[in-house]
TIMARTOR-984761 format. One record per residue: residue in one letter; x, y, z of N, C-alpha, C, CB in turn. Coordinates in steps of 0.1 Angstrom, whole numbers, plus 5000, padded with zeros to 4 digits. Glycine has a CB too. Example, Ala and Ser with C-alpha at 12.3 -4.5 7.8 and 13.67 -1.06 7.14 Angstrom:
A513249435078512349555078513249675078511349555090 S512849785071513749895071512950005079514149945057 
//
This chain:
M276623238663276623118667276723008659275823098673 K275823018651275522928640276722918630274322968632 N277323028629278123038618279523008625277823178611 M279622998638281122918644280622758642281722958663 F279322718645279222558645279622528631277522498648 R279222598618279122588605280822568603278222718598 T281322668608282822678603283522548609283522828608 L283222528622283722418629283422318621283222398642 A282222258616281722158608282722118597280522198604 V282622258590283822268578284822228580284222378573 S285522268592287122248594287122098598287922368608 A286222068605286521908609286121808596285421858622 L285421868586285321758575286521758567283921778564 L287121888564288221938556289321838562288522108558 G289421838578290621798584290221608584290821888603 S289121588581289021418581289621378565287121368584 L289121478557289521438542290821428540289021538531 T291621538544292921528542293521418552293421678545 L293221348564294021248568293421128562294121238583 T292421108557292021008547292721018537290821018544 A293121118530294021108518295521108520293721218509 Y295821128533297321068539297320938542297721138552 A296120888549296120748552296320648539294720718559 Q295620688530295820628517297420628512294820708507 E297820728512299520718509300220648519300320848509 F299820628531300820548539300620398536300620558555 K301920368536302120218532303020148541302720188518 A302220038544302719958558303019818557301719958570 G303719758562303919588561304719548573304819528546 F304619388572304919318582305719218577303819288589 V306719158586307419058584307218978594308619098581 N307218858594307118758605308518678605305918648602 T309318718614310518678618310818508622310618768629 D309818468626309518348631309518238616308118368639 R308718298607308618258597309718208586307918328593 I310218328590311718318579312818238586312618488576 F312918218600313518158605313517998603313418188615 R312217968600311717848596311717798581310517838599 E311817918578311317868560312717918548309317998552 A313418018556314318048543315417988543314718198541 N316117978532317117848528318617868538317517848509 S318518008540319618028548319517968564319718178547 A318218028568318117938579318217808582317317948582 K317617728571317617568571319017538572316817488557 A319917618561321217568561322117588576322017648550 A321717708582322217738593321917608607321817878595 Q320817588605320117488613320917348611318617488610 G321117338598321717188592323417208596321517158572 K323917328599325217348603325417328617325717468599 L324417368623324617338640324217198643323417448650 E323317108636323016998639324316918636321816958632 Q325416948624326516868622327416908633327116888608 E327317048637328517078646328217008659328817248650 F327317008665326716958676326216808676325617038679 S326216708667325616568667326316488672325216508655 K327916518674328416408681328616428696329716388676 R328516568701328216568715327316528718328216658721 E326116538709324716518716324416358719323516578706 R325016288707325216148709326116098721325616108698 D327116148722327916128734327216148748329016198733 L326716278747325916298762325016198763325016438764 M324116148751322916038753323715898758322016008737 A324615878752325515738759325815748771326915698753 I326615868773326615888789325515868799327015998791 G324215948795323015948800322515758803322216048788 K322715688790322515558790323115498801322815488778 S324415518799325315448809324915478823326715478808 L324815588826324415638840323215548843324115798841 K322215578837321115498842321115348840319915558836 S321815278834322215148834322915128851323415108820 A324015208852324715198865323815238876326015288865 S322815288876321715328885320615218887321115468880 D320215168877319715068879320214918884319315068870 A321414918879322314788886322514828899323714758879 F322514928904322914968918321614938928323415138919 E320314978920319214968929318914818930317915058924 R319114758921319114588921320214538928319314528906 D321314568928322514498936322614568952324114538927 A321814668954322214748968321814648979321314898970 P320814578981320714488990321614398995319914428985 T322214348981323514228983324914278989323914168967 L324714418988326414498989326314519004326714678978 S327914529006328114559023327714699021329914549030 E327914769036327814899038328914969030327914929053 S329914969031330915029025331115029011331814989030 Q330714919006330614888988329314978985330114698981 R328114958991326715068987327015218988325315038999 I328115258998328315409003329415438988329315439022 A330315348986331115398974330815378962332215348974 K329715318958329015298945328315428944328015168943 Q327715408954326615568958327415718952326515598978 R328615688958329415818957329815828941330815808968 D330015708937330515718926329415758915331115618923 L328215688920327015718907326815868910325215628909 V326915958924326516098921327716178916325916158933 D329016128918330116198909329516188894331716118909 Q329316078889329116058874327816128871329115908869 D326616148878325716228877326216368876325016208886 R326716408884327316578889328116598874328716598906 D329016508867329716538855328816538844330816448853 F327916418846326916458835326016578831326016378837 Q325616608844325016758845325516848840324716808855 R326816848844327716958841328016948827329016948850 K328216848819328416838804327116888796328816688800 S325816848801324916888796324417028795324416828799 R324817068807324717228807325617318801324617278819 E326817258796327817298789327317298770329217178794 F327017168772326317158756325317248753325717028753 Q324317268763323317338761323917498758322417318773 E324717548766325017668766325917688753325517718779 D327017608750327317618738326617618725327817538738 L325217528727324517498716323717668713323417368719 N323017678723322517848723323117948720322217908734 V324617958722325418078717325818058704326718098724 R326017928698326217928683324617948674326917768678 K323617898684322417938677322018078672321517888683 N322118108685321918288686322818368677322318358702 E324018308672325318388663324518338650327318328665 E324218238647323618218634322618258629323318118632 L321518278640320218348637320518498634319118328649 A321518538645321818678642322318728630322618708650 R323018618621323418638606322118628597324418518601 V321418518599320018518591319318638593319118408596 L319218688606318418818606318818928599318418858618 E319918958603320919058597320619048581322719018599 N320718948572320318948559318918968556320618838554 A318418918565317018918564316319078561316618848578 N316819128572316719268575317119358562317519298587 K318319318559318819398545317819378532320519338540 V317419278534316319208523314919298525316019018528 V314419318537313319388541313519538536313219368556 Q314819578539315019728533315119738521316219798537 Q315519668514315419658501314019668495316019548497 V313119548499311719558495311219658498311019488500 A311319738510310719868516311119998505311519898532 E312319978501312620128495312320088481314420188497 T312419968474311619918461310119958456311519788462 E309619898470308219918467307320048478307519748469 K308520118482308120248488307320218499307320338477 Y307620108511306820128521307120258531306919998529 D306220288541306420378549307320328560305320428552 V306720218565307120148579307020008575305920168591 I307619888582307419758581308219738593307819688567 L306919658602306819608614307219438615305419638617 Q308019408624308519258626307819238636310119228628 E307419278647306519228659305019318660307519248674 A303919238659302519278661302019208668301719278652 V300419248675299719158681298619088668298919228693 Y298219178660297819138650297919208636296619118655 V297819138623298319178612297519148600299619128610 N296919238594295919178583296819108573294919298575 P296319008564297518938557297718988545297318788555 K297119118540297519198530298619248532296719288526 H299019278545300019378549301319288550299719468563 D301319148551302219058553303019048540301618918558 I304219088543305619058531306218938533307119168532 T306218868544307118778548307318688532306718698562 D306318648527306618548515307818648505304818498506 K307218768502308418808493309918848499307918938486 V310118838513311218878521311918728519310818938537 I311018608522311618458520312318458506310418328520 K311218468497311518458481312718528477310418518472 A312918658484314118738479315518698488313718918481 L315118618501316318558504316918438497316018518516 N315718378493316118218486316918248474314718108480 G316518348468317018418454318118468455316218518448 S318418528465320018588465321118488473319918758475 G320618378476321318248481321818188468320318138489 K321418198458321718138449322718148439321018118446 
//
């Protein structure tokens, strides 16, 4: 019986030593994609491209919104002095203008979201290529992009951003 416990204890000790040795060889890394989207030059360029592409439509929408607000304020101010038919006509006109404004706003937002997703997908595709290069060069076993907690010593986001920025030159 003593012999069996001794054998079991030695086996457990050898097993834990093997796991410890294996754990020391295992190399893990982490990449914060949000930081890449904020700090990488390609992401900043994509953001600038989107702003340039959509700025005119955004300005036009803002102008329509201001005009609608002014018309609504004027209606509220003038409504008591208008005849019933004039008030109903102006009210319908304001409702139509508001509906048109809401539709244009939705279309703008949808178009912007589609283009933003396209641009971010390109940035992420390039970032993933760089992550793979870093992993192969530095012999990482695994690199994660989503985690609840990461020890900063495993964060390789700076390396990836530097490599992305360097490859863009």
